[in-house]
C-alpha positions as CSV (number, residue, x, y, z in Angstrom):
1,X,24.5,60.1,42.5
2,X,20.9,61.3,42.2
3,X,21.4,62.9,38.8
4,X,23.3,59.8,37.7
5,X,20.3,57.6,38.8
6,X,17.8,60.1,37.0
7,X,20.2,59.9,34.0
8,X,20.2,56.1,33.7
9,X,16.4,56.0,34.1
10,X,15.8,58.6,31.2
11,X,18.3,56.2,29.2
12,X,16.0,53.3,30.0
13,X,13.0,54.9,29.0
14,X,14.3,55.9,25.9
15,X,15.8,52.3,25.1
16,X,12.3,50.8,25.6
17,X,10.3,53.6,24.0
18,X,8.1,52.8,20.9
19,X,10.1,55.6,19.0
20,X,13.5,54.0,19.7
21,X,12.1,50.7,18.6
22,X,10.9,52.0,15.2
23,X,14.2,53.6,14.6
24,X,15.9,50.2,15.4
25,X,13.4,48.1,13.2
26,X,14.1,50.7,10.3
27,X,17.8,50.4,10.6
28,X,17.4,46.7,10.6
29,X,15.1,46.7,7.5
30,X,17.6,49.0,5.7
31,X,20.9,47.6,6.5
32,X,20.3,43.9,7.5
33,X,17.6,42.5,5.5
34,X,19.3,42.3,2.4
35,X,22.1,40.3,4.0
36,X,19.8,38.1,6.1
37,X,16.9,37.7,3.5
38,X,18.4,37.8,0.1
39,X,19.0,34.3,-0.8
40,X,21.6,32.9,-3.3
41,X,20.6,32.7,-6.9
42,X,21.2,28.7,-7.2
43,X,20.0,25.6,-5.3
44,X,22.3,23.2,-6.7
45,X,22.2,19.3,-5.9
46,X,26.1,18.1,-6.8
47,X,26.8,14.2,-7.4
48,X,29.8,12.6,-8.0
49,X,29.9,9.2,-9.5
50,X,33.5,7.5,-9.2
51,X,32.3,4.1,-10.2
52,X,34.7,4.1,-13.0
53,X,37.8,4.8,-11.0
54,X,39.3,1.6,-8.9
55,X,41.7,1.5,-5.8
56,X,41.4,5.0,-4.7
57,X,40.3,6.4,-1.3
58,X,36.6,7.5,-2.0
59,X,36.8,10.1,0.8
60,X,38.1,12.6,-1.8
61,X,34.9,12.3,-4.0
62,X,32.9,12.8,-1.0
63,X,34.8,15.9,0.1
64,X,34.9,17.0,-3.5
65,X,31.0,16.9,-4.0
66,X,30.5,18.8,-0.5
67,X,33.0,21.4,-1.5
68,X,31.1,22.0,-4.9
69,X,27.9,22.3,-3.3
70,X,29.0,24.8,-0.9
71,X,31.0,26.8,-3.8
72,X,28.0,26.8,-5.9
73,X,25.0,27.4,-3.4
74,X,26.9,29.5,-1.0
75,X,28.0,32.3,-3.4
76,X,26.1,35.4,-4.9
77,X,26.7,35.1,-8.3
78,X,25.0,38.6,-9.3
79,X,23.5,41.6,-7.6
80,X,19.9,40.3,-8.5
81,X,17.8,40.0,-5.3
82,X,16.2,36.5,-4.8
83,X,13.8,35.1,-2.1
84,X,14.6,31.6,-1.0
85,X,11.7,30.1,-2.7
86,X,12.9,31.7,-5.9
87,X,16.2,30.1,-6.1
88,X,16.8,28.2,-9.4
89,X,16.8,24.4,-9.1
90,X,19.7,22.8,-10.8
91,X,22.2,19.9,-10.6
92,X,25.5,19.1,-11.8
93,X,26.7,15.4,-12.0
94,X,30.2,14.6,-12.2
95,X,31.3,11.2,-13.7
96,X,34.9,10.5,-12.9
97,X,36.5,9.1,-15.8
98,X,40.3,9.2,-14.4
99,X,41.8,10.1,-11.4
100,X,45.5,10.6,-10.9
101,X,46.0,10.9,-7.1
102,X,49.7,11.7,-7.4
103,X,49.1,14.7,-10.0
104,X,45.5,15.7,-8.3
105,X,44.5,15.5,-11.9
106,X,40.7,14.5,-12.9
107,X,39.0,13.6,-16.0
108,X,35.2,13.8,-15.8
109,X,32.0,13.9,-17.8
110,X,29.4,16.6,-16.7
111,X,25.7,16.7,-16.9
112,X,24.3,20.1,-16.0
113,X,20.5,20.7,-15.9
114,X,18.4,23.2,-14.5
115,X,14.6,23.9,-14.1
116,X,12.1,26.6,-13.6
117,X,8.6,26.1,-11.7
118,X,5.4,26.5,-14.0
119,X,3.0,29.0,-12.4
120,X,0.2,27.7,-10.5
121,X,1.5,24.1,-10.6
122,X,3.9,21.7,-9.1
123,X,5.7,21.1,-12.5
124,X,9.1,22.2,-13.2
125,X,9.9,22.6,-16.7
126,X,13.6,22.0,-17.8
127,X,15.4,25.1,-19.2
128,X,18.7,23.9,-19.8
129,X,20.3,20.3,-19.9
130,X,24.0,19.6,-21.3
131,X,26.7,17.2,-21.4
132,X,30.1,18.4,-21.4
133,X,32.1,15.0,-22.1
134,X,35.5,16.3,-21.5
135,X,36.4,18.2,-18.4
136,X,39.7,18.1,-17.1
137,X,41.1,19.8,-13.9
138,X,43.4,19.8,-10.9
139,X,42.0,19.2,-7.4
140,X,43.4,17.9,-4.3
141,X,41.3,17.3,-1.2
142,X,40.5,20.5,0.8
143,X,41.9,22.5,-1.8
144,X,40.1,26.0,-1.5
145,X,37.9,26.9,-4.4
146,X,38.3,30.5,-5.4
147,X,37.0,32.8,-8.0
148,X,38.5,36.1,-8.5
149,X,37.1,38.8,-10.5
150,X,38.7,39.2,-14.0
151,X,41.2,36.3,-13.1
152,X,40.6,32.8,-14.3
153,X,43.6,30.6,-13.4
154,X,41.8,27.3,-12.5
155,X,40.0,25.3,-14.9
156,X,37.5,23.6,-12.3
157,X,36.1,26.9,-10.8
158,X,36.1,28.4,-14.5
159,X,33.8,25.6,-15.7
160,X,31.3,25.9,-12.8
161,X,31.3,29.6,-13.1
162,X,30.6,29.1,-16.8
163,X,27.6,27.0,-16.1
164,X,26.4,29.0,-13.1
165,X,26.3,32.2,-14.9
166,X,24.6,30.4,-18.0
167,X,22.0,28.9,-15.9
168,X,21.1,32.1,-14.2
169,X,20.9,34.1,-17.5
170,X,18.9,31.5,-19.4
171,X,16.5,31.7,-16.5
172,X,16.2,35.2,-16.7
173,X,15.5,35.0,-20.7
174,X,12.4,32.8,-19.5
175,X,11.3,35.6,-17.1
176,X,11.4,38.6,-19.4
177,X,12.8,38.9,-23.3
178,X,16.6,38.7,-23.3
179,X,16.5,39.5,-19.6
180,X,19.5,37.7,-19.1
181,X,21.9,39.6,-21.1
182,X,23.9,41.2,-18.7
183,X,24.7,37.9,-16.7
184,X,25.3,36.0,-20.1
185,X,28.1,38.5,-20.7
186,X,29.9,37.2,-17.6
187,X,29.8,33.8,-19.4
188,X,31.3,35.4,-22.4
189,X,34.0,36.9,-20.2
190,X,34.9,33.9,-18.6
191,X,35.5,31.9,-22.2
192,X,37.8,34.8,-23.2
193,X,39.7,34.6,-20.0
194,X,39.8,30.9,-20.0
195,X,41.7,30.9,-23.5
196,X,44.9,30.9,-21.3
197,X,44.1,27.9,-19.6
198,X,45.1,25.5,-22.4
199,X,42.1,23.1,-21.5
200,X,39.7,21.4,-23.7
201,X,36.0,23.1,-24.4
202,X,37.0,26.7,-24.5
203,X,38.3,27.2,-28.0
204,X,36.5,28.3,-31.2
205,X,35.6,25.8,-33.8
206,X,37.0,22.8,-32.0
207,X,33.4,21.5,-31.5
208,X,30.0,22.9,-32.3
209,X,28.8,21.7,-28.9
210,X,31.7,22.9,-26.4
211,X,31.4,26.0,-24.0
212,X,32.7,28.4,-26.4
213,X,30.0,27.5,-29.2
214,X,27.2,27.4,-26.8
215,X,27.6,31.1,-25.3
216,X,28.8,32.3,-28.6
217,X,25.7,31.2,-30.6
218,X,23.4,32.0,-27.8
219,X,24.5,35.7,-27.7
220,X,24.7,36.0,-31.7
221,X,22.4,38.6,-33.3
222,X,21.0,35.7,-35.4
223,X,19.9,33.7,-32.2
224,X,18.0,36.7,-31.1
225,X,14.7,34.7,-32.2
226,X,15.5,31.6,-30.0
227,X,16.1,34.2,-26.9
228,X,12.6,35.4,-27.6
229,X,11.2,32.1,-27.7
230,X,12.6,31.2,-24.3
231,X,10.3,33.8,-22.9
232,X,7.3,33.4,-25.2
233,X,7.5,29.4,-24.4
234,X,7.7,29.5,-20.8
235,X,6.1,32.8,-19.8
236,X,3.4,33.1,-22.3
237,X,2.9,29.3,-22.7
238,X,3.7,27.1,-19.8
239,X,2.8,29.6,-17.0
240,X,-0.6,29.9,-18.7
241,X,-1.3,26.3,-19.0
242,X,-3.3,26.1,-15.6
243,X,-5.3,29.4,-16.5
244,X,-6.1,28.8,-20.2
245,X,-4.6,25.6,-21.7
246,X,-5.8,26.4,-25.2
247,X,-4.4,30.0,-25.3
248,X,-1.1,28.7,-23.6
249,X,-0.7,25.8,-26.1
250,X,-1.3,28.4,-29.1
251,X,1.5,30.6,-27.6
252,X,3.8,27.7,-27.3
253,X,3.1,26.6,-31.0
254,X,4.0,30.4,-32.3
255,X,7.2,30.5,-30.0
256,X,8.4,27.5,-32.2
257,X,8.5,29.4,-35.1
258,X,10.9,31.4,-33.7
259,X,12.9,28.4,-33.1
260,X,12.7,27.7,-36.9
261,X,13.7,31.1,-37.6
262,X,16.8,30.9,-35.4
263,X,17.6,27.7,-37.3
264,X,17.4,29.4,-40.6
265,X,19.5,32.2,-39.4
266,X,22.3,29.9,-38.0
267,X,22.0,26.7,-39.7
268,X,25.4,25.3,-38.1
269,X,24.3,26.2,-34.7
270,X,23.5,23.4,-32.3
271,X,21.6,25.2,-30.2
272,X,17.8,24.6,-31.8
273,X,18.7,20.9,-32.0
274,X,19.7,21.2,-28.1
275,X,16.4,22.9,-27.3
276,X,14.4,20.1,-29.3
277,X,16.4,17.6,-27.0
278,X,15.6,19.2,-23.9
279,X,11.9,19.7,-24.7
280,X,11.2,16.6,-26.5
281,X,9.1,14.7,-23.9
282,X,7.4,18.0,-22.8
283,X,6.3,18.5,-26.4
284,X,5.0,15.2,-26.7
285,X,3.0,15.4,-23.6
286,X,1.5,18.8,-24.8
287,X,0.5,17.7,-28.4
288,X,0.8,14.0,-28.7
289,X,-1.7,11.1,-27.3
290,X,-4.8,12.3,-25.8
291,X,-4.0,16.2,-25.9
292,X,-6.8,18.3,-27.1
293,X,-4.4,20.0,-29.6
294,X,-6.1,20.4,-33.0
295,X,-4.5,18.3,-35.7
296,X,-3.4,21.5,-37.5
297,X,-1.7,22.5,-34.5
298,X,0.2,18.9,-34.2
299,X,1.3,18.8,-37.6
300,X,2.7,22.4,-37.4
301,X,4.9,21.6,-34.5
302,X,5.9,18.2,-35.7
303,X,6.8,19.9,-39.0
304,X,9.0,22.4,-37.0
305,X,10.8,20.0,-34.6
306,X,11.1,17.1,-37.2
307,X,13.2,19.5,-39.5
308,X,15.3,20.7,-36.7
309,X,16.1,17.6,-35.2
310,X,15.2,14.4,-37.8
311,X,17.1,12.0,-35.6
312,X,14.3,11.9,-33.0
313,X,11.7,11.2,-35.9
314,X,10.2,8.3,-34.0
315,X,9.7,10.5,-31.1
316,X,8.3,13.3,-33.1
317,X,5.7,10.8,-34.7
318,X,4.1,10.4,-31.1
319,X,2.9,14.3,-31.8
320,X,1.1,13.5,-34.7
321,X,-0.8,10.4,-33.5
322,X,-3.6,10.3,-31.3
């Protein structure tokens, strides 16, 4: 009995010893911290506008909104390690244009947007903004939302996965030159697998702004200058604004030459135009009005963006005028 008691006392001393605590802490750091401390990539706000749909129980739209946010935000989309404060801010707005309750068939317009923080500021710079005008899918209240590797059998989860990977990949491109290539290949794989769905937005040549066209153009070697520009514009330009605005503005001006090169390489691609639409207000703030930008700098930027997107000439005129 005394031997048992002494054994228990020795065990207790081991359990409370500093050495044992260090072992436990080391085990926790190695094995548990990646699970507990690694955040998901996306911090996405989902909204569902169902004003166009009449005579339907609105609870299904609220349930759908919650299910979408959980599906997007609680999933680890890549192997990359993110801190909680590094999660990519994004939003997806569903405007429901039609809903067949009997068939569980939805017709929606999506507006997808993502931003990245600008270093040493509270400003969020828009990286991606896109309207997907014709998205149809089947969904009934409380349907499970599943995404299996190498198997695309549901248009809703295919579309959401497409934009999730695209947002992450493009965000990585702003942090390192073509840094999102591996993730963007996942977007390409989804497009390939989705060809069997017989749904709109996935087919080649149907539309220069559909899902197929966006990723196909973005990964095309001719668009390499645009991807380099994504890095130069954000990392060398916007992130340096707080430190040296003149140097940062010069980097942004230089990066826009790459945008021109991308347009020259692929004149039929919509991506350079989409970029100018996304960055229109930001560019006007950087170069227009009371900006300290030199007139030569203003005119250089004006020449590039007005040639790429002449439909916005009235807005681009604000860049030249003080």
